[in-house]
N, C-alpha and C positions, 0 to 999 in steps of 0.2 A: 520561768523556772519554778515559781511557787506551785504551779499545777503538777509538775513532775515530782517535786518534793512531796506533795500531799499524796500522790499516787504510790510512791515508793516507801515512805516512812509514816508511821503513825504520829499523831500530835505529840505523844509522850516521848517518842524517839527524837523528835526535832528540838525538844526543850530540855534544858538542864533542870535539876531539882529546884533551883531558885527561880525558874520561870523564864530565864533568858535563853535566847536561841543558841544552839550549839554552833561551834565553829564549822567551817566547811570541811575541814579534815575529819572532825568527829562524825559529821553526817555521812561522809564518804565511807568511813570505817563501818558504820552500821549497814550501809548498802552492801559493802564488801562481805560482811558477815552473812547476809541473806543469800548472796551469790554462792558463797562457800557452803552454806546449808543445802542449797538446791543440789549441788554436786555431791555432797556427802551422803545424802539420802536418796539420790537418784530420782528426784522429783521429775516426772515426765512433763515436757512442754513448759508452758508459761507458768511461773510461780505467782500465786495471788499474794503480792508483797505484804499486804496488811495482815495476812494470816500467820506471819512469822515475825514476831516483834522482839527486838533486842531490849532486854530489861536487866536491871541490876539484880543479882542474887542477894541473899541475906548478907553475904560477905562483902558485897559491893562489886564483885567481879561481874563481867558481862555474862548474860545467860539468854536463853530463848524462852518465849511464851508462844506456844503453837496453838492454833485454833483452826476450825474449818477443814478445808481440803488438805492442808499441810499436815495437820494433826492426824486426820484419817489415813493419809498415806504413810506417815511415820509408824502408826500402829499396825497398818496392813503389812509392812515389811518386817514387823517384829521388833521395831525400835523400842528401847527402854530408857536410854540415857543419851543426852547430848552434852558435849563439852565445847565451850567457845573461848577462844583467846583472840584478842584484838590488840594491835599496837599501831600507833601512827605517829609520825614525826615529819614535819615539813610536808613534802609532797608524796610521801610513801606510806602506804597502809599494808600491813601484813595481818592476815586472818587465818586462823585454823579452826576447823570444826571436826570433831570426832563424834561419830554416831556409833553407839553400842546397841546390841540387841541379840535376840535369839534367832532371827531370820537368817536366810542365806546371805553370804557375803555379796556386796555390791561390786567388789573389786574382782578383776579377772585373776585366775590362779597364776601362780608363778611357775613357769616352765624352765626347769634347770637343765634341760638337754641341750 
């Protein structure tokens, strides 16, 4: 399992600020955030997991640090801002990612007919 963890999460994502390993629920929440990001930005194919890192914002709230192909894709679609919300309790994780930008919508239009 450590090999999978190292492939999916950066060392900083795996550890708390005090250097101790995060709980399984916290690790799953970070993976869930990356899955939600992939869908929110319409990333094609396999996501290079290490290129989307969940980091604390100045406020302490979860945020993303993008690099490499993920950052290039986000810029290419006209992305300007990402918003991340994660909550987890016991065996349940809920994650929301909102991508803002000037590019065309990634969602299908609503047909009111």
